[in-house]
PANUVEX-613059 format. One record per residue: residue in one letter; chain; x, y, z of N, C-alpha, C in turn. Coordinates in nm, 3 decimals, padded with zeros to 5 digits. Each point is the difference from the previous one (the first is absolute). Last residue first. Layout:
// PANUVEX-613059
   r   c       npx       npy       npz      capx      capy      capz       cpx       cpy       cpz
   A   A         X         Y         Z         X         Y         Z         X         Y         Z
...
***
This chain:
// PANUVEX-613059
   r   c       npx       npy       npz      capx      capy      capz       cpx       cpy       cpz
   X   A   -05.621   -07.309    01.150    00.110   -00.054    00.040   -00.017   -00.064    00.137
   X   A   -00.304    00.176   -00.421   -00.008    00.012    00.151    00.113   -00.099    00.027
   X   A   -00.103    00.335   -00.460    00.038   -00.114    00.065   -00.003   -00.005    00.167
   X   A   -00.275    00.261   -00.437    00.053    00.018    00.133    00.055   -00.146    00.050
   X   A   -00.142    00.235   -00.479    00.010   -00.139    00.058    00.083    00.048    00.130
   X   A   -00.327    00.333   -00.328    00.146   -00.043    00.035   -00.022   -00.124    00.070
   X   A   -00.353    00.264   -00.388    00.040   -00.061    00.131    00.158   -00.030    00.029
   X   A   -00.238    00.410   -00.276    00.039   -00.126   -00.050    00.046   -00.073    00.153
   X   A   -00.345    00.459   -00.183    00.100   -00.064    00.091    00.042   -00.150   -00.044
   X   A   -00.277    00.257   -00.342    00.047    00.067    00.110    00.104   -00.049    00.067
   X   A   -00.312   -00.135   -00.388    00.155    00.030   -00.009    00.071    00.093    00.098
   X   A   -00.446   -00.298    00.087    00.047    00.030   -00.123    00.143    00.034    00.009
   X   A   -00.314   -00.202    00.342    00.008    00.164   -00.020    00.032    00.038   -00.113
   X   A   -00.035   -00.472    00.094   -00.126    00.077   -00.008    00.012    00.134   -00.014
   X   A    00.383   -00.255    00.061   -00.064    00.001   -00.123   -00.117    00.056    00.003
   X   A    00.219    00.032    00.395    00.063    00.090   -00.090   -00.067   -00.053   -00.150
   X   A   -00.144   -00.241    00.352   -00.061    00.134    00.017    00.076    00.083   -00.113
   X   A    00.142   -00.431    00.057   -00.143    00.002   -00.076   -00.059    00.123    00.026
   X   A    00.416   -00.078    00.180    00.026   -00.015   -00.155   -00.150    00.015   -00.069
   X   A    00.013    00.001    00.475    00.062    00.117   -00.037    00.013   -00.004   -00.158
   X   A   -00.168   -00.375    00.246   -00.082    00.118    00.006    00.043    00.104   -00.065
   X   A    00.275   -00.358    00.016   -00.082   -00.005   -00.089   -00.108    00.116    00.007
   X   A    00.323    00.006    00.337    00.079    00.007   -00.141   -00.109   -00.008   -00.111
   X   A   -00.127   -00.099    00.446    00.005    00.147   -00.023    00.065    00.010   -00.143
   X   A   -00.035   -00.476    00.122   -00.145    00.072   -00.010    00.024    00.165   -00.028
   X   A    00.396   -00.264    00.092   -00.059   -00.014   -00.111   -00.121    00.070   -00.018
   X   A    00.473    00.062    00.220   -00.124   -00.013    00.044   -00.090    00.019   -00.098
   X   A    00.505   -00.145   -00.004   -00.092    00.071   -00.046   -00.142   -00.025    00.055
   X   A    00.436   -00.224    00.019    00.017    00.125    00.076   -00.114    00.109   -00.025
   X   A    00.005   -00.469   -00.155    00.140    00.065   -00.072    00.002    00.136    00.065
   X   A   -00.440   -00.124    00.129    00.070   -00.098   -00.066    00.117    00.080   -00.063
   X   A   -00.430    00.014    00.386    00.127    00.058   -00.057    00.078   -00.089   -00.058
   X   A   -00.499   -00.083   -00.001    00.057    00.089    00.094    00.130    00.054   -00.039
   X   A   -00.131   -00.416   -00.293   -00.090    00.072    00.088    00.088    00.105    00.108
   X   A    00.015   -00.251   -00.564    00.058    00.013    00.142   -00.107    00.102    00.095
   X   A   -00.087   -00.084   -00.439    00.045   -00.126    00.020    00.058    00.007    00.157
   X   A   -00.133    00.385   -00.257   -00.097   -00.056    00.099    00.032   -00.144    00.020
   X   A    00.237    00.282   -00.320    00.023    00.042    00.146   -00.077   -00.090    00.086
   X   A   -00.109   -00.049   -00.444    00.122   -00.104    00.035    00.048    00.070    00.152
   X   A   -00.375    00.211   -00.205   -00.028   -00.158    00.040    00.125   -00.076    00.028
   X   A    00.040    00.456   -00.113   -00.057   -00.030    00.146   -00.049   -00.107    00.005
   X   A    00.174    00.088   -00.408    00.099    00.022    00.107   -00.048   -00.027    00.147
   X   A   -00.290    00.022   -00.391    00.071   -00.130    00.013    00.117    00.003    00.097
   X   A   -00.266    00.375   -00.074   -00.071   -00.113    00.057    00.064   -00.126    00.016
   X   A    00.233    00.387   -00.174   -00.038    00.010    00.137   -00.085   -00.103    00.054
   X   A    00.098    00.007   -00.470    00.116   -00.039    00.070   -00.021   -00.003    00.174
   X   A   -00.350    00.163   -00.284    00.013   -00.129   -00.022    00.124   -00.041    00.079
   X   A   -00.091    00.441   -00.028   -00.084   -00.062    00.072   -00.010   -00.152   -00.017
   X   A    00.299    00.278   -00.221    00.014    00.030    00.115   -00.094   -00.094    00.104
   X   A   -00.052    00.003   -00.474    00.128   -00.083    00.051    00.018    00.032    00.137
   X   A   -00.307    00.258   -00.173   -00.062   -00.123   -00.012    00.113   -00.099    00.041
   X   A    00.092    00.479   -00.031   -00.091   -00.030    00.120   -00.050   -00.150    00.004
   X   A    00.421    00.325   -00.186   -00.077   -00.173   -00.065   -00.093   -00.017    00.114
   X   A    00.319    00.374    00.022   -00.142    00.029   -00.036   -00.056   -00.120   -00.085
   X   A    00.420    00.083    00.251    00.007    00.011   -00.149   -00.133    00.019   -00.042
   X   A    00.044   -00.098    00.460    00.085    00.118   -00.021    00.002    00.047   -00.158
   X   A   -00.216   -00.428    00.134   -00.051    00.128    00.042    00.043    00.139   -00.037
   X   A    00.251   -00.391   -00.080   -00.108   -00.010   -00.090   -00.081    00.134    00.035
   X   A    00.325   -00.118    00.317    00.061    00.047   -00.147   -00.113    00.026   -00.090
   X   A   -00.107   -00.225    00.387    00.011    00.149    00.019    00.070    00.071   -00.109
   X   A   -00.079   -00.472   -00.016   -00.123    00.076   -00.013    00.011    00.146    00.021
   X   A    00.370   -00.290    00.022   -00.055    00.017   -00.120   -00.109    00.087   -00.004
   X   A    00.120   -00.130    00.422    00.110    00.100   -00.054   -00.039    00.031   -00.135
   X   A   -00.249   -00.336    00.207   -00.054    00.100    00.036    00.100    00.125   -00.046
   X   A    00.140   -00.415   -00.120   -00.146    00.025   -00.066   -00.042    00.116    00.027
   X   A    00.363   -00.188    00.242    00.030    00.042   -00.146   -00.123    00.042   -00.069
   X   A   -00.083   -00.163    00.427    00.085    00.127    00.001    00.042    00.050   -00.131
   X   A   -00.195   -00.424    00.017   -00.098    00.084    00.030    00.076    00.131    00.009
   X   A    00.285   -00.349   -00.048   -00.070    00.043   -00.118   -00.104    00.077    00.018
   X   A    00.180   -00.160    00.383    00.089    00.084   -00.061   -00.055    00.040   -00.145
   X   A   -00.217   -00.328    00.256   -00.022    00.129    00.048    00.086    00.112   -00.073
   X   A    00.010   -00.432   -00.147   -00.121    00.060   -00.051   -00.011    00.132    00.085
   X   A    00.387   -00.251    00.110   -00.004    00.049   -00.130   -00.143    00.062   -00.054
   X   A    00.022   -00.189    00.437    00.108    00.126   -00.022    00.000    00.061   -00.129
   X   A   -00.222   -00.439    00.054   -00.080    00.116    00.074    00.081    00.103   -00.016
   X   A    00.141   -00.306   -00.396   -00.004    00.021    00.178   -00.101    00.102    00.044
   X   A    00.137   -00.104   -00.455   -00.126   -00.053    00.037    00.003   -00.015    00.141
   X   A    00.385    00.201   -00.244   -00.131    00.065   -00.028   -00.130   -00.066    00.039
   X   A    00.493    00.047    00.228   -00.067   -00.086   -00.094   -00.139    00.018    00.008
   X   A    00.388    00.261    00.185   -00.116   -00.056    00.101   -00.071   -00.123   -00.052
   X   A    00.300    00.259   -00.298    00.075   -00.064    00.123   -00.075   -00.082    00.102
   X   A   -00.222    00.289   -00.340    00.076   -00.115   -00.070    00.074   -00.104    00.128
   X   A   -00.169    00.424    00.134   -00.127   -00.133   -00.039    00.057   -00.083   -00.054
   X   A    00.305    00.343    00.089   -00.080   -00.053    00.130   -00.068   -00.103   -00.039
   X   A    00.147    00.259   -00.356    00.100   -00.077    00.038   -00.039   -00.073    00.135
   X   A   -00.300    00.308   -00.159   -00.002   -00.131   -00.088    00.131   -00.071    00.054
   X   A   -00.048    00.421    00.192   -00.094   -00.116    00.059    00.006   -00.114   -00.090
   X   A    00.245    00.364   -00.184    00.051   -00.034    00.126   -00.067   -00.120    00.074
   X   A   -00.179    00.208   -00.408    00.113   -00.077   -00.009    00.076   -00.065    00.109
   X   A   -00.392    00.283    00.053   -00.053   -00.116   -00.058    00.125   -00.091   -00.023
   X   A    00.072    00.442    00.142   -00.031   -00.088    00.109   -00.038   -00.162   -00.044
   X   A    00.078    00.358   -00.334    00.154   -00.050    00.074   -00.053   -00.119    00.100
   X   A   -00.346    00.216   -00.194    00.042   -00.083   -00.099    00.135   -00.075    00.061
   X   A   -00.214    00.352    00.243   -00.074   -00.122   -00.012    00.054   -00.122   -00.098
   X   A    00.136    00.436    00.281    00.074   -00.052   -00.104   -00.064   -00.143   -00.027
   X   A   -00.145    00.331    00.348   -00.033    00.032   -00.139    00.066   -00.074   -00.105
   X   A    00.056    00.001    00.505    00.039    00.108   -00.070   -00.013    00.018   -00.135
   X   A   -00.112   -00.387    00.250   -00.026    00.099    00.090    00.041    00.163   -00.040
   X   A    00.141   -00.413   -00.228   -00.160    00.002    00.002   -00.044    00.141    00.094
   X   A    00.448   -00.113   -00.026   -00.045    00.023   -00.098   -00.138    00.042   -00.008
   X   A    00.169   -00.182    00.412    00.025    00.134   -00.021   -00.031    00.063   -00.158
   X   A   -00.064   -00.467    00.082   -00.101    00.074    00.080    00.040    00.150   -00.018
   X   A    00.324   -00.305   -00.191   -00.137    00.013   -00.068   -00.129    00.063    00.077
   X   A    00.412   -00.048    00.222    00.020    00.084   -00.101   -00.123    00.007   -00.091
   X   A   -00.011   -00.326    00.313   -00.005    00.113    00.084    00.031    00.131   -00.112
   X   A    00.051   -00.461   -00.156   -00.152    00.040    00.054   -00.006    00.152    00.036
   X   A    00.436   -00.156   -00.116   -00.088    00.010   -00.122   -00.133    00.051    00.053
   X   A    00.307   -00.094    00.323    00.021    00.126   -00.061   -00.105    00.014   -00.117
   X   A   -00.048   -00.322    00.458    00.001    00.001   -00.144    00.004    00.120   -00.058
   X   A   -00.038   -00.101    00.462    00.129   -00.003   -00.061    00.028    00.007   -00.135
   X   A   -00.437   -00.046    00.228    00.061    00.140    00.061    00.135    00.012   -00.046
   X   A   -00.263   -00.392   -00.162   -00.048    00.129   -00.047    00.094    00.144    00.073
   X   A   -00.017   -00.542    00.061    00.097    00.078   -00.072   -00.019    00.141    00.001
   X   A   -00.312   -00.333    00.130    00.073    00.049    00.092    00.114    00.077   -00.024
   X   A   -00.290   -00.239   -00.334   -00.057    00.132    00.083    00.077    00.051    00.094
   X   A    00.298   -00.219   -00.382   -00.137   -00.041    00.086   -00.042    00.114    00.073
   X   A    00.339   -00.102   -00.459   -00.082    00.114    00.079   -00.104   -00.087    00.094
   X   A    00.484   -00.101   -00.353   -00.134   -00.049    00.078   -00.030    00.142    00.064
   X   A    00.350    00.039   -00.291    00.004   -00.151    00.004   -00.143   -00.046    00.067
   X   A    00.085    00.477   -00.268   -00.001   -00.050    00.128    00.002   -00.160    00.003
   X   A    00.142    00.461   -00.335   -00.028   -00.155    00.012    00.008   -00.037    00.145
   X   A   -00.016    00.465   -00.375    00.040   -00.070    00.154   -00.077   -00.135   -00.006
   X   A    00.183    00.222   -00.467   -00.128   -00.021    00.099    00.042   -00.048    00.130
   X   A    00.342    00.313   -00.327   -00.040   -00.138    00.028   -00.109   -00.011    00.089
   X   A    00.090    00.402   -00.347    00.050   -00.050    00.156   -00.056   -00.151   -00.001
   X   A   -00.041    00.315   -00.378    00.113   -00.107   -00.008    00.032   -00.046    00.161
   X   A   -00.360    00.406   -00.024    00.057   -00.078   -00.129    00.146   -00.076    00.042
   X   A   -00.328    00.282    00.258    00.042   -00.141    00.058    00.072   -00.079   -00.131
   X   A   -00.181    00.440   -00.028    00.076    00.037    00.110    00.027   -00.155    00.068
   X   A   -00.047    00.149   -00.543   -00.072   -00.035    00.109    00.082   -00.012    00.149
   X   A    00.151    00.103   -00.474   -00.046    00.125    00.091   -00.067   -00.024    00.146
   X   A    00.047   -00.344   -00.388    00.138    00.035    00.067    00.005    00.113    00.080
   X   A   -00.426   -00.325   -00.054    00.057    00.131   -00.058    00.145    00.036    00.041
   X   A   -00.264   -00.359    00.169    00.023   -00.046   -00.148    00.047    00.144   -00.039
   X   A   -00.103   -00.021    00.450    00.077   -00.128   -00.025    00.050    00.007   -00.152
   X   A   -00.290    00.350    00.212    00.102   -00.036    00.084    00.122   -00.094   -00.047
   X   A   -00.312    00.316   -00.316   -00.033   -00.142    00.063    00.136   -00.006    00.091
   X   A   -00.118    00.478   -00.140    00.053   -00.099   -00.066   -00.028   -00.132    00.089
   X   A   -00.257    00.465   -00.082    00.018   -00.069    00.117    00.096   -00.145   -00.059
   X   A   -00.231    00.347   -00.294    00.125    00.060    00.063    00.058   -00.083    00.125
   X   A   -00.523   -00.069   -00.120    00.106    00.051   -00.088    00.126    00.078    00.075
   X   A   -00.344   -00.385    00.177    00.015    00.164    00.003    00.107    00.011   -00.078
   X   A   -00.125   -00.444    00.061   -00.093    00.075   -00.104   -00.006    00.152    00.014
   X   A    00.143   -00.270    00.448   -00.012   -00.046   -00.136   -00.059    00.089   -00.087
   X   A    00.304    00.121    00.392   -00.146    00.019   -00.032   -00.018   -00.056   -00.129
   X   A    00.395    00.023    00.416   -00.044   -00.044   -00.126   -00.153   -00.004   -00.022
   X   A    00.344    00.319    00.330   -00.112   -00.091   -00.006   -00.049   -00.050   -00.135
   X   A    00.517    00.184    00.157   -00.142    00.047   -00.044   -00.079   -00.126    00.009
   X   A    00.423   -00.017    00.143    00.027    00.143   -00.037   -00.156    00.038   -00.036
   X   A    00.059   -00.413    00.340    00.033    00.025   -00.144   -00.028    00.141   -00.005
   X   A    00.125   -00.112    00.496   -00.114   -00.006   -00.100    00.039    00.020   -00.134
   X   A    00.308   -00.183    00.442   -00.047    00.132   -00.099   -00.112   -00.031   -00.082
   X   A    00.087   -00.254    00.473    00.030   -00.024   -00.128   -00.043    00.143   -00.095
   X   A   -00.019   -00.135    00.497    00.088    00.121   -00.053    00.012   -00.028   -00.144
   X   A   -00.443   -00.191    00.289    00.143   -00.049   -00.052    00.058    00.160   -00.047
   X   A   -00.447   -00.012    00.168    00.047   -00.109    00.077    00.123   -00.053   -00.060
   X   A   -00.279    00.506    00.060    00.078   -00.116   -00.092    00.024   -00.112    00.095
   X   A   -00.385    00.330    00.185    00.126    00.003   -00.043    00.038   -00.108   -00.103
   X   A   -00.447    00.333    00.059    00.042   -00.139    00.005    00.153   -00.043   -00.025
   X   A   -00.315    00.402   -00.023    00.101   -00.011    00.127    00.065   -00.111   -00.009
   X   A   -00.402    00.084   -00.297    00.115    00.071   -00.027    00.113    00.000    00.072
   X   A   -00.452   -00.275   -00.127    00.084    00.009    00.134    00.132    00.073   -00.030
   X   A   -00.327   -00.071   -00.341   -00.071    00.030    00.145    00.053   -00.006    00.125
   X   A    00.204    00.200   -00.515   -00.043   -00.124    00.080   -00.053    00.033    00.124
   X   A    00.072    00.178   -00.514   -00.026    00.060    00.113   -00.029   -00.119    00.091
   X   A    00.321    00.053   -00.464   -00.131   -00.041    00.055   -00.006    00.071    00.151
   X   A    00.239    00.241   -00.439    00.035   -00.104    00.123   -00.124   -00.039    00.061
   X   A    00.226    00.250   -00.440   -00.134   -00.077    00.012    00.032   -00.076    00.119
***
């Protein structure tokens, strides 16, 4: 069960290997990545960033890997990677709010994928509100087209899933 993406030719931003499976909560037979000894991230130390400012995005592996994970349907894992960035940015900063919006949009895609439409809609709305704290291009993301694509995918149902194209 693999997602279909709106931009199938999009390149990766890191060489970091993907986990051996996508975590899908409440799906039988898929171990929780951190709590289950069979999980792909079991007993691994969580990444820590001392800080993250908006100008840091091009060189921040946690951020770029989070985008890679999002773009390849590892939405739970993207949430984990981007949470590291969110905490480093400061949760109440403009950058923190924006990254939290990306986290919520990732969680919304996961909800869509497992068929939780109400949760997907609520997370999409909340995520978009947080993305709108910035204008134009922020953290390498052209905001308006991303929001339009996220909204279109939500309206269409279980078809395609958005990707995030970074502008370097």
